[in-house]
N, C-alpha and C positions, 0 to 999 in steps of 0.2 A: 320283311319285303321291298328296298327300297323303294325311294317314290319317287314319282312320273313327275315330272316340274315340267312346265309349260309356258309360252316369255307373256302371258298371261297371270299366271303364279310366282312366276321368280320372287318378282319383290318380298311377298309376302308369305314366301315355304324358307326360303336363300337370307335374301338382308333385311332381312327381317326376326330373324333368326333368334331364340339369346346361347342356342349353345353349340359349336363349329358342324359347319357343314362343308362334306366332301360333292365332287358337282360332277360327274362322271360326264363330260359328254358322248359321245356316242352318235352309229348309223346302225343301221339292221347290218347290212350290207360291209361290214366296216370285216372283217378278222379279230384281227388282234379288244377291237370291241368284246368277245366274244366270246377271245380268251376269260380281260379282267373277269364280264361278268358277273363269275360264283366270289371269288375273292371281296366285290362291291360286297358280295351279299351277305356275306359270314360276319363280311365286321357290318351292315347294319342291324345279323346282332347282340354281334360282341357288344359293342356305344351303344346299342339298347339303350335311352334313358339317358348317355352323358352326351351326343355327337349324329348327327340325322350324314346317312346319304343319300344323292336325290341322282337321277336320274336324265338327261335332254340332250334328247334326239333331235341331234342337226336340222335334218333334213326338214319334222316341221318344225324347227322350232329357231328362225335359223338368225331372228332381231336379238333372242342369247348372247346366243355363241356370236356374232358380229361385234359386237358390244362387246366381247369380254376379248375381242381381238385368236381366236379357237380358229385352226389351218389347219392341225395336223387332232386323226384324232384315232386310241384312244385321244385327250387333257380329262384330267383331275385338278381341277382348283378348290383351296383350301381357302371355305369363307367361317372367319371371323370380325364375331361388331358389322355384319354388310360389306365387311374391305376382303379383297384377296387379299393371303398372308402366307400363302407358299399352289405353290404350279407342280404340274411330275406330265410328259406328255409321254406314251407310248405302257406299253406291259410293263414292269416292275414285280418284284417275291409281292408276295401279303407284306412280309415282315417292315417293307422302306413305308410301305402305307399308312399299317400300322400305327409303330413310330414318330408318322405325319401327326398325325392326329391327336394322336396321345403329347404328342407336344402343344396341341391346342386347347388341353382341357384345360 
């Protein structure tokens, strides 16, 4: 299961991670977010030990969302070495996300 990250532990879990991290910025009321959620869970299992998949609820963690300029959800940010290295806005096919993560390994 993807890890739910808050403003308080974002730095520790994402920015200091030794493996690449895909951050799913989402909200409970967001229909497209619900569409992409099962893909995030599948990727969590497939990349276990190689990359992290985490979720940030923008309604409860607005500080992190504002810091990264999240205006539309779902937005997926890909981090490596504490830096944003790729971005995906909106729902896409699982293959597109798999490709983005694989490039970071």
